[in-house]
N, C-alpha and C positions, 0 to 999 in steps of 0.2 A: 407612672411617669407623668402624669398631668402635674403633681405636687411638685415632682422633682424638675421639671420643665417651668414652672413658676419662681420656685425657688431662685434656679440658675437666673433667670430672668431676671429675680429682684436684687439678686447680688452681681447682676452687671451693670444694674442702673448706679444701684450704689456707690460699687467699687467706680467707677467713672465720673458720676457726679463728685465724689471725693475728691477724686485727682485734678477736676477741675477746678472745684473751690480751692483747692491747697494753690493749684498754680497759677488762679488771677486775682493771687493778692499781689504777687510782685507785679504782674501785669498794671494792676489797677493803682500799684504805687509809683508808679512809673508813670503813668498818664498826670496822676496828683502833681506829681515832680513838676513833670513837663507842664502843665499848666499854672504851677503856682511860678516857673522859672520867665514861662514866654507864654502868656494865654491867648496872644491871637495867635501865634503859631499851632499851638496845640488843638485850638477848636477850629481853624482853617484844616487842619489836617485829617483829624475827625469824620469834617462834615465832607472834604473832598472825596476819603477814603471809601465812604460808604455809598455812593454815588454809583460806583458799579453793582454793588453787594445785592441791591434790591431786583433788576433785572435780570442776572445770572438766578438766583435763587427760584427767581419765577420763572425760567428757565428748566430748570432741573425740576420741581413739581411739576410742570408741563408732562415730562418726560415721563413720571413717575403714576400717572394718574388713572392705569388701568388698577394698580393693585399698590395703590396707595400706603407709603412705610409710617408706620407710628411718627407723628410727630414730635414724643418727645425723644424718639430716637433720633432723626433728624437734626434736631437744635442740640442734642449730645453731641453730635458728629462736628455741626460748626461751631462748637464751642469748644472742643478739642482742638478742632484746629486753630480758632483764633487765641489759644491762651497755653494748652497743655504743651501742643507741638512747637509753640514758638518759646516757650520755658526750655522747654528739653533741648532745641536747637540753641540757645544763646549758653546753656551750661555745657552741654557737648563739645560746643565752639571752645568757652574757658575753660576747659578742663585740658581741653587738647591743643590749646594755646601753650600752655605752661609747661607741658610735658612733650612737645614735638615742635620744633623749627619749621611750619611751613607758610613760604612765602603767599602774599594775596592774593596772588592770583591760581596759586594752586587752591589752596583754600574755595576762594570762586567756584575754579573749574570745577573741582573734584568734591573736595570735604562740605561744601554747603549741601550741593544735591543729594549724598549718601545720607546727611543726618537728616535732612528736612524733611526727605521722603520717608526712611524710616520713623521719622516722628509724629507724621500725619498715617502712615499706614499702621502703625500700630494699633489705632483705633480698628481699622477694617480686618487686624488680623484677632483683636480682641471681641470683634462683634463673628466670625467665623469660629471660633472656639467658644463662647459662650451664650448668643444669640443665633445661631446657623438657621435656626427654626426661621429668622423673618428674611434670610438669604432667599431668593429663589432662581438667581440665574445672573446676567450678565446685566442686563441693566440694572437691577439693584446697588451692585455693586458702583456701578459707575454714580448714581445717586449720590449715594454715601458717597462719595470721592469727591464729588462735586462740592459735595457741605463742607468736609474738610479744607479743600482746596480756597474757596470761598471765604472761610475763616481766617486760615493762616493768610492770605493775601490782605485782609482784612488790617490785622493786626499790624502784619510788615509795612504795608502802603502809610498808614500812621505816622512810622519810623523814619520812612523813606522822606515822606514828605514835610514833615517837621525837620528831619536834619537839611533838605534842600533849603527851606525857607532860612534858617539859623546861618547856612555857610554863605549863602546871597545875601542876607542883610550885613556880616561880619566883612565881606568883602567889598563891599561898599556898592552891590549891585541892587537891583530891585529884588526886594525878597517876594513880594506877589510872583515877579515873572521867574522866578525860580522854581517857586512852587507849581505855578502852571506848567511850567516842562515838563517836570517830574509826575502833573498828576495827566498829562497828555499821553505821556511815553508808557504807565503804569497804570493807569485807572479807562485810558481812551485807546489807548493802542494795544494794550496787552492784558488785558483782566481775567483772561479766560488761559492763562499760562498756569498758574499754581491745579485748579481743576483738571485742566489737561494734564499736566505730570500724573498727578495721583489716579486720574481716570487707567491707567495701565496697569496700576496693583488692583483697584476695582474690577475691571475685567478680568485679572488673573483667579481673583476671588470667587467671582462671578463661574467660572468655568471648571474652578474646583469643586463648587456645589453641584454643577450638573454632571460632573464626570463620575464613569465607575470606574477607572481606573486607578488604584492607589498611588501610583507613582505619575501621576497627572494632580491630584487633588495635592499633591506635595510641592512637585516643582514650577505649576501653573501661576500661585501666587509670587513663588520666589522670582520667576523670570519677570510678571509683572511690575515686581519693584525695580527687578533691574532695566526694562525699559523705562519707568519711573526716572532710575536716576540718568541715563545715557538720555531722554529728552533734557531734562533739567539741566546736564551739564552741555549739553550742544547751546541751547539758551545763553546760560550763564557765560558761557565760554566767548560769545558772541561776541560780546564787549572788547575780546583782547584781539579780535581780528579785524584787519586794516587797519593797526593802528599806524599813523603816517601815512597811511593812503589819500584819506578825502572824503573815503567811502565809509561810514559808520558800519561795522561790521553785524550789529545788530538787523540791520536793515536787508542785508544778505542773507543772512540766516532766515529771517521772518519769513521772508518772501518765497526762498529756495527750499525750504527745511518746516519752518514752524507751522504757516500758513496751510500749506498743505497737507502736514500732516493731522491737523487741527480738523478741516475739513473731512480728511478723513476720520477720525473721531466722531464727530458728530454725525456724516452720514453712518456709521456702525450704530450708534445710539439712537436714530430718527427710525433705521430700519428694524433695531430690534424691538423700538415700541410699536411699529407696525406688524411686526409677526407675533408680537403678545395676541391680536384679535384672533388671528390663527391659530395660533397654539391652544388658546382658551375654548374657543369653539369646538376643536377636536378634541379637549380632554373634558370637556364638559356634556359635549355628546355620549361619549362611551360612558359616561360616567349616568346620564339618563338613562341609555341602556340596561345598566347595570341596577336601575331602578332608586339611584341615589338622589339624583332632582329632578324636577317636573322639564320632559322637553322644552313644553311652551315658553318655560321662562328666559331660557338660553339666549333668545336675542336680546331681552332687556340687560341682560348682566354684560355681552360681550361688546354690543354698540354704545360708545358712549354719549353719541345724541340721545339715542333710548333711554338709556339710561338714567339723564336727566330728567327728560318727560318723564320717567313713571314717578319720580320722587316728587315732581310739581302736580304730578295729578294724583298721588297718595296725600300730599299735603291740603290739595284742596278739595277732598272726600274727606279729608279726617282732620286736618291738621298738624301743628307742627312736629306730636307724637308719632302722626301716622307718618310722617317723613321720616323719622327716624329709626321709626321700626322698617320702611323702606332703602335704607341708605345701610342699617345692620344686616337687613338678608342679603344683598347684593355683595357686600362685600364681605359676609361667610362663603357664597356661592364662589366667589371668586377666590378666594384662599382654598377653597375644594379643589376649584380646579388648578390650581398648580400644584396643589398635594398631589391630587391626581395623576398629573403629568410627570412626576417627579416617581411616580409610581410606574405609570406607563415607560418611562426610560428606563427600569428598573435602579435608579439612584435614590427609593425613599429612605427618609430619615428615621432614624432610630424608633421616633414615639410617633411614628406613621399612624397606626390603628388608632392610638390614642384620640390624636388629634383629628381623624378623619372621622372619628365616633363622635367626638364632641361637633364639628360641625356640621354633620348631619342632624342632631341634635337640633340646634338652635333652627336650625332649616324648619325642620318639622313643628317645631314649637311656635316658627316664627310667620309660616307659609298660608297657614288658615287665614291669619288678620289683614292680607294683604289683599287688594283690588289691584290687576294691572287695567291699563287702558283696551279699550276692545280692537283695536287693530294687532295685526300678525307683524312680528318684525323680521325679513328676510335674514338667512345669515347666507355669509356671502365667504 
């Protein structure tokens, strides 16, 4: 089972990396051509599109602190959103435009949300199929969905910003002014839009992983996709609302619908992150009663501040190698805690016994080499 899981992980990584590499070629070509035709517009568009990327990625990494997802997988999600989802969207739009006579309004309000959310969500469904062992619940789904949305928005913003610059210049207006207006709306006013839409799919994926009901495991991801499309369609349709009334429709939708929904989604993500401590504490206490982990170590695992202090203490006593050993030990115990939680819920993965045995063996091998500070961390 362990060998099979390793092969599945490798197959997923290679397949996704190849798809990203192939799809990156037309995106890079597009950027190179754009830079050759209008170098200043392309440069300004790329720099401006990068502005919201760093703070958004930092927010999702903050959510992911209890059990950090593999950085390689998060990077693949970001790349999938930035290149694969964008290329797939262009291809489907292009083919659809040749086959169907779709108005611009219908394309914006309906066709684009359906295609774009499917293109981004495909990565999450591949993850659920091939790398289910990396998903422990709703928070993991939100984090991966966030990376997909950030990547997609980055490339899309480059296109919108460069187009705004070029159109303003051709119409005799200030090109920097046109780019700035688009930057304010897309990069400052609503940078969270794409991560927010796709987060619904991530929540559906997380529910599917945790559920004992077969019908929930099927319907939750599909329901998440449907909600992502609806939210995306509402946002896109806002540009068609209030035409001629003098009141920008997107402001109304933003204030009445999108902002409250985004605040609710943010609240859910933060609450889920906070509940991770209680979940892990309960799971590891049960594991300790079964003799799987030392009960005295639990506080150093589930308290983030204590976790950092333990790593600093290890480094002071034994150098970088001791710090790495402490970090690996903490990560292994946390992984065991999530796995044991799924066992207690009645939703253990098929390779539960093998993975659990691997974690326990690693814990037993590393624990005698570690030293924790003398104080006791209370478990709340």
